[in-house]
KOLZA-701185 format. One record per residue: residue in three letters; x, y, z of N, C-alpha, C, CB in turn; residue number from 1. Coordinates in Angstrom, 3 decimals, always signed. Glycine has a CB too. Example, Ala and Ser with C-alpha at 12.3 -4.5 7.8 and 13.67 -1.06 7.14 Angstrom:
KOLZA-701185
  type       n_x       n_y       n_z      ca_x      ca_y      ca_z       c_x       c_y       c_z      cb_x      cb_y      cb_z  seq
   ALA   +13.190    -5.690    +7.800   +12.300    -4.500    +7.800   +13.200    -3.300    +7.800   +11.308    -4.473    +9.046    1
   SER   +12.850    -2.250    +7.080   +13.670    -1.060    +7.140   +12.900    +0.030    +7.870   +14.084    -0.598    +5.725    2
//
This chain:
KOLZA-701185
  type       n_x       n_y       n_z      ca_x      ca_y      ca_z       c_x       c_y       c_z      cb_x      cb_y      cb_z  seq
   MET    +0.802    -1.231    +0.025    +0.059    +0.024    +0.024    +0.852    +1.308    -0.026    -0.755    +0.064    +1.186    1
   HIS    +2.123    +1.212    +0.504    +2.993    +2.362    +0.560    +3.303    +2.888    -0.794    +4.245    +2.035    +1.265    2
   LYS    +3.081    +2.090    -1.892    +3.355    +2.529    -3.273    +2.386    +3.804    -3.618    +3.096    +1.253    -4.323    3
   GLN    +1.233    +3.798    -2.936    +0.306    +4.835    -3.255    +0.843    +6.178    -2.688    -1.103    +4.492    -2.694    4
   LEU    +1.816    +6.111    -1.796    +2.412    +7.451    -1.293    +3.144    +8.151    -2.390    +3.416    +7.239    -0.085    5
   GLU    +3.543    +7.445    -3.353    +4.321    +8.014    -4.550    +3.419    +8.831    -5.379    +4.954    +6.891    -5.451    6
   ARG    +1.999    +8.547    -5.404    +1.157    +9.267    -6.257    +0.516   +10.419    -5.501    +0.135    +8.363    -6.855    7
   LYS    +0.883   +11.535    -5.948    +0.494   +12.823    -5.288    -1.034   +12.971    -5.072    +0.995   +14.014    -6.142    8
   GLN    -1.762   +12.411    -6.066    -3.176   +12.602    -5.999    -3.701   +11.718    -4.851    -3.859   +12.263    -7.369    9
   ARG    -3.055   +10.660    -4.417    -3.573    +9.657    -3.411    -3.022    +9.983    -1.996    -3.147    +8.162    -3.828   10
   ARG    -2.141   +10.959    -1.812    -1.450   +11.089    -0.545    -1.472   +12.587    -0.004    +0.018   +10.587    -0.724   11
   VAL    -1.393   +12.722    +1.141    -1.046   +14.018    +1.890    +0.318   +13.838    +2.701    -2.277   +14.422    +2.942   12
   ALA    +1.025   +14.871    +2.713    +2.268   +14.834    +3.495    +2.306   +16.085    +4.400    +3.543   +14.775    +2.544   13
   GLY    +2.790   +15.846    +5.558    +3.017   +16.982    +6.522    +1.929   +16.909    +7.567    +3.001   +18.415    +5.794   14
   VAL    +2.337   +17.466    +8.701    +1.493   +17.400    +9.909    +0.160   +18.105    +9.769    +2.226   +17.990   +11.069   15
   ARG    +0.110   +19.247    +9.196    -1.076   +19.942    +9.061    -2.128   +19.365    +8.096    -0.744   +21.233    +8.681   16
   GLN    -1.588   +18.921    +7.040    -2.537   +18.267    +6.025    -2.974   +16.853    +6.555    -1.802   +18.109    +4.545   17
   VAL    -2.150   +16.107    +7.328    -2.576   +14.875    +7.748    -3.575   +15.000    +8.886    -1.430   +14.071    +8.119   18
   MET    -3.337   +15.946    +9.779    -4.226   +16.141   +10.923    -5.628   +16.676   +10.394    -3.557   +17.171   +11.977   19
   LYS    -5.538   +17.496    +9.352    -6.872   +17.964    +8.790    -7.570   +16.770    +8.094    -6.671   +19.189    +7.729   20
   GLY    -6.888   +15.982    +7.414    -7.461   +14.764    +6.693    -8.083   +13.831    +7.756    -6.303   +13.961    +5.839   21
   ILE    -7.376   +13.630    +8.887    -7.892   +12.753    +9.860    -9.182   +13.308   +10.500    -6.846   +12.494   +10.893   22
   GLY    -9.188   +14.661   +10.807   -10.384   +15.291   +11.283   -11.579   +15.197   +10.390   -10.115   +16.653   +11.530   23
   GLU   -11.292   +15.285    +9.035   -12.375   +15.264    +8.029   -12.732   +13.781    +7.697   -11.931   +16.054    +6.707   24
   GLY   -11.982   +12.898    +8.119   -12.265   +11.442    +7.742   -11.987   +11.177    +6.389   -13.665   +11.042    +7.979   25
   ASN   -10.977   +11.761    +5.789   -10.623   +11.555    +4.376    -9.515   +10.606    +4.144   -10.268   +12.815    +3.762   26
   LEU    -9.043    +9.944    +5.154    -7.850    +9.195    +5.027    -8.065    +7.625    +5.333    -6.806    +9.816    +5.976   27
   LEU    -7.217    +6.867    +4.630    -7.259    +5.378    +4.808    -6.229    +4.793    +5.821    -7.022    +4.716    +3.454   28
   ARG    -5.030    +5.383    +5.674    -3.901    +4.891    +6.492    -2.929    +6.016    +6.665    -3.197    +3.653    +5.844   29
   VAL    -2.274    +5.982    +7.863    -1.273    +7.095    +8.156    +0.087    +6.379    +8.316    -1.667    +7.976    +9.535   30
   TYR    +1.041    +7.077    +7.876    +2.528    +6.676    +8.000    +3.212    +7.750    +8.879    +3.285    +6.579    +6.504   31
   LEU    +3.965    +7.164    +9.848    +4.612    +7.944   +10.873    +6.087    +7.656   +11.065    +3.923    +7.735   +12.129   32
   ALA    +6.925    +8.659   +10.904    +8.363    +8.400   +11.081    +8.695    +8.202   +12.436    +9.184    +9.460   +10.565   33
   LEU    +9.549    +7.218   +12.847    +9.890    +6.905   +14.219   +10.827    +8.020   +14.774   +10.569    +5.486   +14.307   34
   ASP   +11.566    +8.759   +13.928   +12.435    +9.847   +14.463   +11.833   +11.159   +14.599   +13.576   +10.012   +13.647   35
   ALA   +10.378   +11.180   +14.351    +9.617   +12.433   +14.605    +9.593   +12.652   +16.057    +8.170   +12.387   +14.043   36
   SER    +9.221   +13.885   +16.533    +9.253   +14.109   +18.034    +8.176   +13.230   +18.647    +9.005   +15.666   +18.432   37
   PRO    +8.479   +12.848   +19.773    +7.501   +11.916   +20.642    +6.197   +12.609   +20.879    +8.129   +11.536   +22.111   38
   MET    +6.181   +13.971   +20.958    +4.871   +14.764   +21.132    +4.085   +14.719   +19.808    +5.159   +16.329   +21.549   39
   LEU    +4.698   +14.852   +18.760    +4.051   +14.721   +17.416    +3.575   +13.373   +17.228    +4.981   +15.074   +16.282   40
   GLN    +4.395   +12.271   +17.548    +3.907   +10.936   +17.393    +2.647   +10.700   +18.170    +4.937    +9.970   +17.798   41
   ALA    +2.563   +11.107   +19.477    +1.490   +10.864   +20.300    +0.244   +11.538   +19.847    +1.814   +11.242   +21.609   42
   GLN    +0.410   +12.803   +19.304    -0.705   +13.550   +18.818    -1.336   +12.867   +17.572    -0.261   +14.974   +18.498   43
   VAL    -0.409   +12.458   +16.674    -0.983   +11.789   +15.373    -1.604   +10.419   +15.759    +0.215   +11.549   +14.210   44
   ARG    -1.007    +9.717   +16.625    -1.576    +8.374   +17.049    -2.963    +8.574   +17.712    -0.582    +7.626   +18.083   45
   ALA    -2.989    +9.491   +18.552    -4.236    +9.692   +19.275    -5.385   +10.105   +18.257    -4.030   +10.807   +20.403   46
   ALA    -5.140   +10.938   +17.348    -6.079   +11.406   +16.417    -6.512   +10.232   +15.473    -5.484   +12.588   +15.638   47
   ALA    -5.499    +9.405   +15.009    -5.708    +8.299   +14.230    -6.583    +7.224   +14.860    -4.459    +7.779   +13.880   48
   ASN    -6.340    +7.000   +16.159    -7.046    +6.036   +16.883    -8.516    +6.446   +17.145    -6.333    +5.778   +18.147   49
   GLU    -8.735    +7.690   +17.188   -10.076    +8.181   +17.338   -10.871    +7.839   +16.122   -10.089    +9.666   +17.586   50
   ARG   -10.268    +7.864   +14.934   -10.948    +7.506   +13.674   -10.646    +6.135   +13.249   -10.579    +8.434   +12.582   51
   GLN   -10.094    +5.238   +14.060    -9.781    +3.872   +13.855    -8.976    +3.752   +12.656   -10.979    +3.038   +13.768   52
   LEU    -8.042    +4.646   +12.425    -7.113    +4.541   +11.269    -5.815    +3.764   +11.567    -6.744    +5.937   +10.791   53
   ALA    -5.412    +2.871   +10.684    -4.134    +2.179   +10.862    -3.037    +3.072   +10.758    -3.952    +1.112    +9.910   54
   VAL    -2.030    +3.013   +11.755    -0.841    +3.836   +11.638    +0.400    +2.904   +11.359    -0.639    +4.699   +12.964   55
   GLU    +1.147    +3.058   +10.295    +2.323    +2.311    +9.997    +3.448    +3.174   +10.252    +2.345    +1.791    +8.610   56
   THR    +4.563    +2.553   +10.809    +5.675    +3.339   +11.113    +6.828    +3.031   +10.085    +6.100    +3.080   +12.569   57
   VAL    +7.577    +4.125    +9.820    +8.655    +4.104    +8.964    +9.895    +4.571    +9.803    +8.374    +4.984    +7.714   58
   SER   +11.008    +3.979    +9.484   +12.206    +4.214   +10.311   +12.679    +5.563   +10.459   +13.261    +3.495    +9.824   59
   SER   +12.466    +6.340    +9.470   +13.035    +7.838    +9.494   +12.247    +8.743    +8.710   +14.483    +7.951    +8.944   60
   MET   +12.304    +9.999    +8.984   +11.606   +11.053    +8.237   +12.180   +11.151    +6.862   +11.702   +12.408    +8.950   61
   GLU   +13.526   +10.944    +6.751   +14.203   +10.822    +5.428   +13.568    +9.836    +4.544   +15.628   +10.448    +5.589   62
   GLU   +13.371    +8.708    +5.079   +12.792    +7.440    +4.301   +11.359    +7.886    +3.865   +12.714    +5.975    +5.303   63
   LEU   +10.698    +8.342    +4.798    +9.157    +8.758    +4.513    +9.151    +9.766    +3.425    +8.382    +9.426    +5.844   64
   GLY    +9.975   +10.655    +3.459   +10.060   +11.720    +2.360   +10.329   +11.140    +1.044   +11.149   +12.745    +2.642   65
   GLN   +11.262   +10.177    +1.017   +11.690    +9.517    -0.234   +10.412    +8.599    -0.718   +13.107    +8.587    +0.037   66
   MET    +9.721    +7.993    +0.299    +8.534    +7.129    -0.097    +7.392    +8.071    -0.762    +7.925    +6.324    +1.264   67
   CYS    +7.390    +9.331    -0.356    +6.452   +10.369    -0.883    +6.947   +10.989    -2.124    +6.212   +11.454    +0.127   68
   ARG    +8.173   +10.669    -2.552    +8.839   +11.386    -3.603    +8.863   +12.831    -3.503    +8.277   +11.066    -4.805   69
   ILE    +9.167   +13.295    -2.284    +9.409   +14.731    -2.039   +10.783   +14.930    -1.633    +8.491   +15.301    -0.998   70
   GLU   +11.325   +16.167    -1.766   +12.725   +16.339    -1.630   +13.154   +16.749    -0.144   +13.171   +17.393    -2.647   71
   VAL   +12.287   +16.679    +0.665   +12.549   +16.990    +2.131   +12.069   +15.871    +3.041   +11.837   +18.321    +2.555   72
   PRO   +12.633   +15.734    +4.230   +12.144   +14.747    +5.244   +10.775   +15.027    +5.503   +12.921   +14.771    +6.547   73
   CYS    +9.985   +13.972    +5.829    +8.645   +14.087    +6.227    +8.329   +13.254    +7.520    +7.775   +13.665    +5.083   74
   ALA    +7.658   +13.945    +8.537    +7.395   +13.281    +9.714    +6.165   +12.386    +9.693    +7.289   +14.236   +10.733   75
   VAL    +5.224   +12.854    +8.844    +3.928   +12.017    +8.836    +3.339   +12.192    +7.341    +2.781   +12.573   +10.059   76
   ALA    +2.731   +11.180    +6.899    +2.046   +11.181    +5.624    +0.844   +10.292    +5.670    +2.967   +10.751    +4.519   77
   ALA    -0.028   +10.276    +4.666    -1.232    +9.403    +4.720    -1.729    +9.262    +3.307    -2.371    +9.990    +5.668   78
   ILE    -2.533    +8.103    +3.198    -3.120    +7.848    +1.945    -4.604    +8.226    +1.993    -2.921    +6.398    +1.558   79
   LYS    -5.080    +8.994    +1.002    -6.458    +9.534    +0.930    -7.313    +8.468    +0.599    -6.630   +10.647    -0.058   80
   LYS    -8.651    +8.540    +0.960    -9.724    +7.626    +0.467    -9.915    +7.979    -1.016   -11.121    +7.788    +1.312   81
   GLU   -10.342    +6.994    -1.796   -10.648    +7.255    -3.115   -12.104    +8.030    -3.090   -10.634    +5.860    -3.962   82
   LYS   -12.204    +9.001    -3.993   -13.550    +9.657    -4.137   -14.322    +8.860    -4.972   -13.511   +11.051    -4.688   83
   ASN   -15.683    +8.700    -4.645   -16.583    +8.035    -5.550   -17.203    +9.037    -6.480   -17.647    +7.277    -4.795   84
   THR   -16.932    +9.031    -7.759   -17.450    +9.918    -8.629   -18.423    +9.331    -9.613   -16.412   +10.544    -9.271   85
//
């Protein structure tokens, strides 16, 4: 499923976008870097647990940024739900 992180249309990257997506119920799965700050990890996990979203961990922010095909490290990213059109 992490291959979907490569597709910009199917993912969000960054704390603000992911937290907004969790709140709106627009996400399928959250990816969290293990070297992100403990406070951030706790915040994201709590929000994801409220929405019963799976949280997968990635070893580093650098690796998560590469998985998302962005040029900067990334603490958190997520896969969006597909829109029914």
